[in-house]
C-alpha positions as CSV (number, residue, x, y, z in Angstrom):
1,M,67.3,-24.8,-1.7
2,D,65.4,-26.3,1.7
3,Q,63.6,-22.9,1.9
4,R,63.4,-22.3,-1.6
5,R,61.3,-26.0,-1.3
6,V,59.5,-24.8,1.8
7,R,58.3,-21.4,0.2
8,T,57.3,-23.6,-3.5
9,K,55.1,-26.4,-1.0
10,T,53.6,-23.5,1.2
11,N,52.9,-21.7,-2.1
12,S,51.2,-24.3,-3.6
13,K,49.0,-25.4,-0.6
14,Q,47.8,-21.4,-0.5
15,L,46.8,-21.9,-4.1
16,Q,45.4,-25.1,-3.8
17,K,43.1,-23.3,-0.8
18,V,42.2,-20.3,-2.9
19,K,41.5,-22.7,-5.9
20,R,39.0,-24.5,-3.2
21,N,37.3,-21.4,-1.7
22,I,36.8,-20.3,-5.2
23,S,34.9,-24.1,-6.1
24,A,33.0,-23.3,-3.3
25,S,31.9,-20.1,-3.6
26,T,30.7,-20.5,-7.2
27,E,28.9,-23.9,-6.1
28,N,27.6,-21.6,-3.4
29,R,26.1,-19.1,-6.0
30,L,24.9,-21.8,-8.6
31,A,22.7,-23.4,-5.3
32,S,21.6,-19.7,-4.6
33,F,20.4,-19.2,-8.3
34,G,19.1,-22.6,-8.1
35,F,16.4,-21.2,-5.6
36,L,16.0,-17.8,-7.3
37,L,15.0,-19.7,-10.6
38,P,11.5,-20.4,-9.9
39,I,10.7,-16.9,-7.9
40,M,12.4,-15.6,-11.3
41,A,10.2,-17.6,-13.4
42,V,6.9,-16.3,-11.5
43,F,8.1,-12.7,-11.9
44,I,8.9,-12.7,-15.4
45,A,5.5,-14.2,-16.3
46,L,3.2,-12.6,-13.8
47,F,5.0,-9.1,-14.2
48,A,7.5,-8.4,-16.5
49,L,6.1,-10.0,-19.6
50,P,2.5,-8.3,-19.4
51,L,4.1,-5.4,-18.3
52,G,5.8,-5.1,-21.3
53,K,2.8,-6.4,-23.8
54,S,1.4,-3.2,-22.0
55,L,3.9,-0.7,-23.0
56,Y,3.8,-2.2,-26.6
57,Y,0.0,-2.1,-26.9
58,S,-0.1,1.8,-25.4
59,F,1.9,3.0,-28.4
60,T,-0.7,0.9,-31.0
61,D,-4.2,1.5,-31.6
62,Y,-5.6,-1.8,-30.8
63,Q,-8.6,-2.8,-29.8
64,A,-10.8,-6.5,-29.4
65,L,-13.0,-5.5,-32.1
66,S,-10.1,-5.0,-34.9
67,P,-7.3,-7.6,-35.4
68,E,-5.4,-4.9,-37.3
69,V,-2.7,-3.3,-34.8
70,N,-0.8,0.1,-36.2
71,F,1.5,2.0,-34.7
72,A,-0.3,5.3,-32.7
73,G,3.0,7.0,-31.4
74,L,2.3,8.9,-28.4
75,D,-1.9,9.2,-29.4
76,N,-3.2,7.4,-26.2
77,Y,-1.0,9.5,-24.0
78,R,-2.5,12.5,-25.2
79,A,-6.0,10.8,-24.8
80,I,-5.4,10.2,-21.4
81,L,-4.3,14.0,-20.5
82,N,-7.2,15.5,-22.6
83,D,-9.6,13.1,-20.5
84,S,-10.9,14.6,-17.5
85,S,-12.5,11.2,-16.4
86,M,-9.3,9.8,-16.1
87,L,-7.5,12.8,-14.6
88,T,-10.3,12.4,-11.9
89,G,-9.9,9.0,-11.6
90,L,-6.0,9.5,-10.7
91,G,-6.5,12.5,-8.9
92,F,-9.2,10.7,-6.2
93,T,-7.0,7.7,-5.9
94,L,-4.1,9.9,-5.1
95,L,-6.2,11.8,-3.0
96,F,-7.7,8.2,-1.2
97,T,-4.0,7.3,-0.9
98,V,-2.7,10.2,0.9
99,L,-5.5,10.9,3.5
100,V,-5.8,7.3,4.1
101,T,-2.5,6.7,5.1
102,L,-1.7,9.8,7.1
103,F,-5.1,9.4,9.3
104,T,-4.7,5.8,9.7
105,T,-1.4,6.1,11.0
106,V,-1.8,8.7,13.3
107,L,-5.1,7.2,14.7
108,A,-3.2,3.7,14.8
109,I,-0.5,4.7,16.9
110,P,-2.2,6.3,20.0
111,L,-4.8,3.7,20.0
112,A,-1.9,1.0,19.7
113,V,-0.6,2.9,23.1
114,A,-3.4,2.5,24.5
115,L,-4.5,-1.1,23.9
116,N,-1.0,-1.9,25.3
117,A,-2.1,-1.1,28.6
118,R,-3.5,-3.2,31.1
119,F,-7.0,-3.3,32.0
120,M,-10.5,-5.3,31.9
121,G,-11.5,-7.1,29.0
122,Q,-8.3,-5.8,27.3
123,K,-8.3,-8.9,25.1
124,L,-11.8,-8.3,24.3
125,V,-11.3,-5.0,23.2
126,R,-8.1,-6.0,21.0
127,S,-10.5,-8.6,18.9
128,L,-12.8,-6.1,18.3
129,F,-10.4,-3.3,16.9
130,F,-8.9,-6.1,14.7
131,F,-12.2,-7.4,13.4
132,L,-12.7,-3.8,11.9
133,G,-10.2,-4.6,9.0
134,V,-11.2,-8.3,8.8
135,P,-14.4,-8.2,6.2
136,S,-14.0,-7.7,2.6
137,Q,-14.0,-4.4,0.9
138,V,-16.9,-5.0,-1.2
139,V,-18.9,-6.3,2.3
140,L,-18.0,-3.3,4.2
141,G,-18.8,-1.0,1.0
142,L,-22.3,-2.4,0.9
143,V,-23.0,-2.2,4.7
144,W,-22.0,1.6,4.4
145,Q,-23.8,2.2,1.6
146,Y,-27.1,1.5,3.4
147,I,-25.7,3.7,6.3
148,F,-24.5,6.7,3.9
149,S,-27.6,6.7,1.9
150,P,-28.5,9.8,0.5
151,L,-32.1,8.7,0.9
152,D,-34.4,9.8,3.5
153,S,-34.3,5.8,4.3
154,G,-30.9,5.7,5.0
155,A,-29.5,5.0,8.4
156,L,-27.9,8.3,9.2
157,N,-30.2,10.2,7.4
158,V,-33.2,8.9,9.7
159,I,-30.9,9.6,12.9
160,I,-30.5,12.8,11.4
161,R,-34.3,13.9,10.7
162,K,-35.4,12.2,13.7
163,L,-33.3,15.2,15.5
164,G,-34.7,17.8,13.7
165,G,-31.8,18.0,10.7
166,S,-32.7,17.4,7.0
167,A,-31.5,14.9,4.7
168,I,-27.7,15.1,3.8
169,P,-26.7,13.8,0.1
170,W,-24.1,11.7,1.6
171,L,-23.1,9.6,-1.7
172,S,-25.2,11.8,-4.0
173,D,-22.6,14.7,-3.8
174,P,-19.3,14.5,-4.8
175,T,-17.5,15.8,-2.5
176,Y,-19.4,14.1,0.2
177,A,-19.0,10.9,-1.6
178,R,-15.0,11.3,-1.6
179,Y,-14.7,11.8,2.2
180,C,-17.2,9.3,2.6
181,I,-15.4,6.4,1.0
182,I,-12.4,8.1,3.0
183,F,-13.8,7.6,6.3
184,V,-14.7,3.8,6.0
185,A,-11.4,2.8,4.8
186,I,-10.0,4.9,7.6
187,W,-12.5,3.2,10.1
188,A,-11.7,-0.2,8.9
189,G,-7.7,0.2,8.5
190,V,-7.2,1.9,12.1
191,G,-7.7,-1.0,14.3
192,W,-5.8,-3.5,11.8
193,H,-2.7,-1.2,11.5
194,A,-3.2,-0.6,15.2
195,T,-2.8,-4.4,15.8
196,L,0.3,-4.2,14.2
197,Y,2.0,-1.4,16.5
198,L,0.9,-3.1,18.9
199,A,3.2,-6.2,18.4
200,Y,6.1,-3.9,18.3
201,L,5.4,-1.7,20.9
202,Q,5.4,-5.6,23.0
203,S,9.0,-5.9,21.8
204,I,10.2,-2.8,23.6
205,P,11.9,-3.3,26.8
206,A,10.3,-2.2,29.6
207,D,13.6,-1.1,31.2
208,L,14.0,2.3,28.7
209,Y,10.7,3.1,30.0
210,E,11.8,2.1,34.0
211,Q,14.9,4.7,33.2
212,A,12.7,7.6,31.8
213,R,10.5,7.5,34.6
214,V,13.8,7.5,37.2
215,D,14.7,10.7,35.3
216,G,11.5,12.2,35.5
217,A,10.1,12.2,32.1
218,T,6.2,12.8,31.6
219,G,4.1,10.2,29.8
220,I,4.5,12.6,26.4
221,Q,7.9,12.6,26.6
222,Q,8.4,8.9,26.8
223,F,6.0,8.8,24.1
224,F,8.1,11.1,21.7
225,H,11.5,9.9,23.0
226,I,11.3,6.1,23.4
227,T,8.2,4.9,21.6
228,L,7.9,6.8,18.6
229,P,11.5,6.3,17.8
230,Q,11.1,2.5,18.4
231,L,7.9,2.4,16.3
232,T,9.6,3.3,13.3
233,P,10.1,-0.1,11.8
234,A,6.6,-0.5,12.1
235,I,5.9,2.7,10.3
236,T,7.8,1.9,7.6
237,V,5.4,-0.9,7.3
238,S,2.6,0.0,7.9
239,T,3.0,3.0,5.6
240,F,4.1,0.7,3.0
241,L,0.9,-1.4,3.2
242,L,-1.3,1.6,3.1
243,V,0.5,3.3,0.3
244,T,0.4,0.2,-1.8
245,S,-3.1,-0.9,-1.0
246,G,-4.6,2.7,-1.8
247,L,-2.9,3.2,-5.0
248,K,-5.0,-0.3,-6.0
249,I,-8.4,0.1,-4.5
250,Y,-11.3,-0.6,-6.4
251,D,-13.8,-2.5,-4.3
252,L,-14.6,-0.4,-1.7
253,P,-15.4,2.8,-4.1
254,Y,-16.9,0.5,-6.4
255,A,-19.4,-1.1,-3.8
256,M,-20.4,2.2,-2.3
257,T,-20.7,4.5,-5.4
258,K,-19.8,2.2,-8.5
259,G,-17.9,5.4,-9.2
260,G,-20.4,8.0,-9.1
261,P,-22.1,11.0,-9.1
262,G,-20.6,11.2,-12.1
263,V,-17.0,10.0,-12.1
264,S,-16.2,11.5,-8.7
265,T,-15.1,8.7,-7.1
266,N,-13.6,6.6,-10.1
267,T,-10.1,5.2,-9.3
268,V,-7.4,4.1,-11.6
269,T,-7.7,0.8,-11.7
270,Q,-11.3,1.0,-12.4
271,Q,-10.6,3.3,-14.8
272,I,-8.4,0.6,-16.3
273,I,-10.8,-1.9,-16.1
274,L,-13.6,0.1,-17.8
275,E,-11.2,1.0,-20.4
276,G,-9.3,-2.0,-21.4
277,V,-11.9,-4.6,-20.2
278,A,-15.6,-3.1,-20.4
279,N,-14.9,-0.9,-23.4
280,S,-12.4,-3.3,-25.1
281,N,-9.8,-0.5,-25.8
282,Y,-6.9,-2.3,-25.0
283,S,-4.4,0.1,-26.0
284,L,-5.8,2.9,-23.9
285,G,-6.2,0.8,-21.0
286,S,-2.6,-0.3,-21.9
287,A,-1.7,3.3,-21.8
288,L,-3.6,4.2,-18.6
289,A,-1.8,1.3,-17.1
290,V,1.8,2.2,-17.8
291,V,1.4,6.0,-16.3
292,F,-0.1,4.5,-13.2
293,T,2.8,2.1,-12.9
294,I,5.3,4.9,-13.4
295,A,3.6,6.8,-11.1
296,S,3.0,4.2,-8.1
297,A,7.1,3.5,-8.7
298,L,7.9,6.9,-7.8
299,I,5.7,7.3,-5.0
300,V,7.0,4.0,-3.5
301,L,10.4,5.4,-4.4
302,T,9.6,8.5,-2.7
303,Q,8.5,6.4,0.6
304,V,11.6,4.2,0.6
305,W,13.9,7.4,0.5
306,V,12.1,9.1,3.2
307,V,11.6,6.1,5.2
308,N,15.2,5.5,5.0
309,K,16.2,9.2,6.3
310,V,14.3,8.5,9.0
311,T,15.6,5.6,10.1
312,R,19.0,6.8,10.1
313,R,18.2,9.6,11.9
314,F,16.2,7.6,14.8
315,A,19.1,4.4,14.4
């Protein structure tokens, strides 16, 4: 009888302990949910509702000049596929994102390694490279618009003519204009992203390099077997920032060319603003926004998948 009473008391205590743990866990979850409520409210108000409304309008013929809203099916999406200016804007946006991300990363990592070395005026040089990314894209666009002006009075063309050459149509030729914009974006972003890599470089233990030198590893071998794998988290952050900023680029191309010549340097965001705001064609602008959101989501998800693969490879 005594053993049964002891077992009963023990089971009762264990049951009470389990109940207290469940109660505490529930309270913690409710507290966590309370902290998430403001974030969820902002997400719903600023992202979910506008996206849902854009999705709805993309299947209608809604325009600001007409109060009637009629179901249009996939007409707006067909119009996007048949509109060469919209496809050009999408193509240039993707080209800009890929090239800027690739060349900025390839140039920023060696620059960060060079800035990490000890030399006279190190802090000044670091500040100068970082400063390139500080001015706004509009200011940079206006300055470089003057430098790349296709006129004989353009800063670069003046130098070329003094050297005996002829003026080059930098911003009046579609191909030149695209690559001029991409060059300016790379020029402005390399220093900022090199500073990001520099912060990660300074956290790499010096013992790894000392051991590598003892083992006879060259500088190039140290870079590929120590520096680059240790910079994987920084590469993840940097490329994510470059891809997201590249996909939504608007101000730099608009400041330099306003989408010209023709529509060769139009971007998706500029096209959305043009159709949805300037032309008051909300349905077509909404459809383009939905297509752009889906394309951006696929690109970002692909990037996350690739980064996870690379991270596991070097983990």
